[in-house]
C-alpha positions as CSV (number, residue, x, y, z in Angstrom):
1,M,-20.5,-0.7,-4.4
2,K,-19.6,1.7,-1.5
3,A,-22.6,0.4,0.5
4,H,-22.0,-3.3,0.0
5,Y,-18.2,-3.4,-0.2
6,P,-17.0,-0.3,1.7
7,V,-13.4,-1.6,2.5
8,E,-12.8,-2.7,-1.1
9,F,-14.3,0.6,-2.4
10,M,-12.1,2.8,-0.2
11,A,-9.0,0.7,-1.0
12,A,-9.7,1.2,-4.8
13,L,-10.4,4.9,-4.4
14,L,-7.1,5.4,-2.4
15,S,-5.2,3.5,-5.1
16,V,-6.6,5.6,-7.9
17,E,-5.8,8.8,-6.1
18,R,-2.4,7.7,-4.8
19,Q,-0.5,10.5,-6.5
20,D,-2.6,13.3,-4.8
21,S,-1.6,13.4,-1.2
22,D,-4.4,15.8,-0.3
23,K,-7.0,13.4,-1.6
24,V,-5.4,10.4,0.0
25,A,-5.5,12.2,3.4
26,E,-9.1,13.1,2.8
27,Y,-10.1,9.6,1.9
28,I,-8.2,8.1,4.8
29,R,-10.2,10.4,7.1
30,D,-13.4,9.3,5.3
31,A,-12.5,5.6,5.8
32,R,-11.8,6.1,9.5
33,A,-15.1,7.9,9.8
34,M,-16.7,4.8,8.3
35,G,-15.0,2.6,10.9
36,I,-12.3,1.3,8.5
37,E,-8.8,1.3,9.8
38,V,-6.1,2.3,7.3
39,L,-2.8,0.6,8.4
40,P,0.5,2.3,7.9
41,P,2.9,1.2,5.1
42,D,4.8,-2.0,5.9
43,I,7.7,-2.9,3.6
44,N,7.1,-6.6,4.3
45,R,3.3,-6.6,3.7
46,S,2.4,-3.6,1.6
47,G,2.2,-3.8,-2.1
48,F,2.2,-1.2,-4.9
49,D,-1.5,-0.3,-4.3
50,F,-3.6,0.0,-1.2
51,K,-4.9,-3.5,-0.4
52,V,-7.6,-5.0,1.7
53,V,-6.5,-7.1,4.7
54,G,-9.5,-8.5,6.5
55,E,-11.6,-5.5,7.3
56,E,-8.7,-3.1,7.2
57,I,-6.7,-1.3,4.4
58,L,-3.0,-1.7,4.1
59,F,-1.3,1.5,2.9
60,G,0.1,1.2,-0.7
61,L,3.8,1.9,-1.1
62,S,3.1,3.8,-4.3
63,A,1.5,6.6,-2.3
64,V,4.6,7.1,-0.1
65,K,6.4,10.2,-1.2
66,N,9.8,9.6,-2.9
67,V,9.0,6.0,-3.4
68,G,6.1,6.0,-5.9
69,E,6.0,4.3,-9.3
70,G,9.7,4.6,-10.2
71,A,10.9,2.2,-7.5
72,P,11.8,-1.3,-8.6
73,W,9.1,-3.6,-7.1
74,P,9.7,-7.2,-6.2
75,S,7.0,-9.4,-7.7
76,S,6.2,-10.9,-4.3
77,R,8.0,-11.3,-1.0
78,S,5.1,-12.8,1.0
79,G,5.3,-16.5,1.1
80,S,8.7,-16.5,-0.5
81,G,10.5,-17.6,2.7
82,A,12.7,-14.5,2.5
83,A,13.7,-12.8,5.7
84,P,11.7,-9.7,6.6
85,L,13.2,-6.4,5.4
86,R,14.2,-3.9,8.0
87,A,14.1,-0.9,5.6
88,L,13.3,-0.2,2.0
89,G,16.9,0.0,0.9
90,T,17.8,-3.3,2.5
91,S,17.4,-5.3,-0.7
92,S,17.5,-2.6,-3.3
93,S,20.6,-4.1,-4.9
94,A,18.8,-7.5,-5.1
95,W,15.8,-5.8,-6.8
96,T,17.9,-3.9,-9.3
97,K,19.8,-7.0,-10.3
98,R,16.4,-8.5,-11.4
99,W,15.6,-5.5,-13.6
């Protein structure tokens, strides 16, 4: 799988190891050595896990320290017509109302 689908493989590997910041850092270095760009977290585009965007990997918000799995995640903001968020806390009250 790594040879035929390297971007997808690395995104899956990063998602699996999201709670171990040392391994995440190591796998990001490995991805970059393979020519795969790992984009920084983006509150408007990132999801819970690392995800493939073209030939790049978008950082998963679940791997961000002090965000992780306990945060209330909107089901989907992309394509919803909602205005872009400026910070994670911007719509936290709207998210918690849903939960």
